[in-house]
N, C-alpha and C positions, 0 to 999 in steps of 0.2 A: 585837675588835681583836687582831691577832697579838701574841704575847708576844715574838716575835723570836728565840725559842729554836729552833734547828734540831736535828732528831733526830741522834743520834750513832750511826754505823754502825761495827760492829767489822769491819774489813776482813778480819781473820783468819777470821771466821765465813763471810764471803762467799766467800773463796778456798777454804775447806774444803768449802763446799756445792757449789761448781763442780767441785772435784776429785772429790767423791763422784758427782756426775752424770756426769762424764766417765768415771770408773771403771765405773759401771754400764753406760754405753753401750758401752764397750770389752768388758766381760764378755759382754753380749748379743751383740755382733758376733762374738766368738770362738766362742760356743756355737752360733750360727746357722751359721757357716762350718763348724765341726766336724760339725754335724748334717747339713749338705748333703752333705758327703763320706761320712758314714756311711750316710745313708738311700739314697743312690744306689748305693752299693757293696753294701749288705746288705739294703736294704729297712727300712721303719720297724719292723716287728715284731721283726726279728732284730737290729737295732742295739742294742748294749749301752750303757747310759747311763754305766756306770763307765768303759768304754773311751773313750767319746766325751769325757767331761769330763777324763779323765786326759791325753788327747792334747793338750789346750790348757792343762794345768796348773791345772785347776779341780776343784771337787768337786760332788757331787750337790746339795749345799746351794745352790750358786750357781745351778744349773739350776732348782731348785724356787723359789728366791727370785725369779728373773726371769721364769719361765714357768709356775709352778704345778705342772706335771708334764710327762711326756714328750709327751703329746698337745698341750699348750700350746706346747711347742717346735716340734712339727710344724706347728701352725697358723702360727707366726711364719715358719717356713721356707717354707711354701706361699705365704704372703702376699708374701714377698720375691721368690720365683721367679716367681709369677704377675704381680707388678708388672713384673718384667724382661721377661716375655713381652709385656705390654701395650705397653711402650716399643718393643720390636722390631717389633711389629705396626704401631705408629704410624709407624715409620721406613719400613716397606714401603709404607704408604699414602701417605706424603709423596712417595715416588718415582714414584707413578702419574701418568699424563698429565692426569687430571681428578679431581674430587671423587667421582664415582660409582665410577670404577675404583679410587680410593683406598680407598673403603669395602669394596669386594670384595677388594682386596689385603690389607687388614688381617685380614679373616676368613680368607682363604686362608693367610696367614702364620701365624695362630694355629693353624690345623689342621696345617700343615706342621711346627710345633714339636713335634708328638707324636712325631717321630722322634728328637728330642734325648733322650739317655738320662736326663738329670737331670729334664727336664720330664716325660717319660713315667713314670718311676718315682715321683717325689715328688708332682707336681701331679695327674696324670691317673689313676694307679693307687692309690697309698697315700692321697692326699688324700681322694677320695670314700669310700674304705673306712673311714677312721678319723675323718674330720671331717664326713661327711654330704654332703647335697646341695650341689654346687659353686655353684649359682645363688644360694645364700644366703651365700656368702663375701663379706666386705667388699671384697676385691679384685675380685670379679666385679661387684659393684654399681658400682664406679668405672668399669669397662669399659662397663657398661650405660649410665651417664650420658653418657659420651663418644659412644657410638653414638647415643643419643637426640639429642644436639646435632647430629651429622652428618646424621641422618635429617631432623630438622626443617628444616635448611638446604636439603637436596635437595628436600624437598617445597615449601618456600617459593620455590625457584628453578624449580619446574615440572619438575624432572628425574624425581622419583618421583611416583607417583600420590598423590592426596589421601587418605591413610589415616591412622588414628590413629597418632601418633608413637610412643607407648610400645609399642603392639602390634607395630608394624613392627620397632622396635629390639629388643624382646624375642625376636621370632622370629629375627632375624638373629644376634643374640648367642647365643641358645640353639642355633641350627643349627650355628654354628662350634664352640661348646663340645662339643656332643654328637658332632659329626663327629670332633673331636680325641680324645674319649673312646673312640670306636669304633676309630679307628686304633691308639691306644695299647693297647687290650685285644685286638686281633686277633693271630692267630698269625703273620701276615705283614704287618706294618705298611707296608712299602714298596710292596706291591702294592695295598693298600687305600687308601693316601693319594690317588693321582690320581682314584680313583672318588669319594672323599669331596669333594675340592676341586671337581670338575666338577659334582657334584650341588648343592653349595652355591651355585655361581655361577649355575646354571640356575634354581634355586629363587628366588634373589634377583632375577634378571632379571624375574620376574613382577611386581615392584613398579615397574618402569620405566614412566614416562609415555610415553616414546618412545625409540627406539633412538639411542644416542649413538655418533657416529663414533669408531672406534678411532684 
């Protein structure tokens, strides 16, 4: 039987805890924003952590506390930018006339973002160089899951051939990612881009069960 005694909460502790959380979130946001500016301007290797933190009125200690080290900060920046890329790709897909063209539009949009200076430097050049295989990044895994969902529906609707969903999704996601990496690393990205997009679309078309009217 309940004693009828209610726990007593110290509202001051609750408010203080919320403020600490808000302060940490604000600090992380400031560091990520400063890092985005520094990494795109100078590249990850050349960016000074002292200058970066000073620009937003913080110290190296704040950086280490929130991200562990400089590489941890890069990982957070890459995750944020890569997430924004995924949203932009989804918007391109949503504007397409049908779901199949939407899937192709998402891949093409992702490749085209290789021309964006911030995407090119941070995600496609410095990201793989300092964080390793992009296919293992959490942000890429999210994109893969979304592609698997789209592929599964297209197969169920008879638009795509009856192939293994994960295999098809991985091939399409991997093709778009590697095409973007190729564009970013090339000496003349603008001339390479249309070749990469055309090859991506042609390769993906091999998965079609039938031709879809444009």
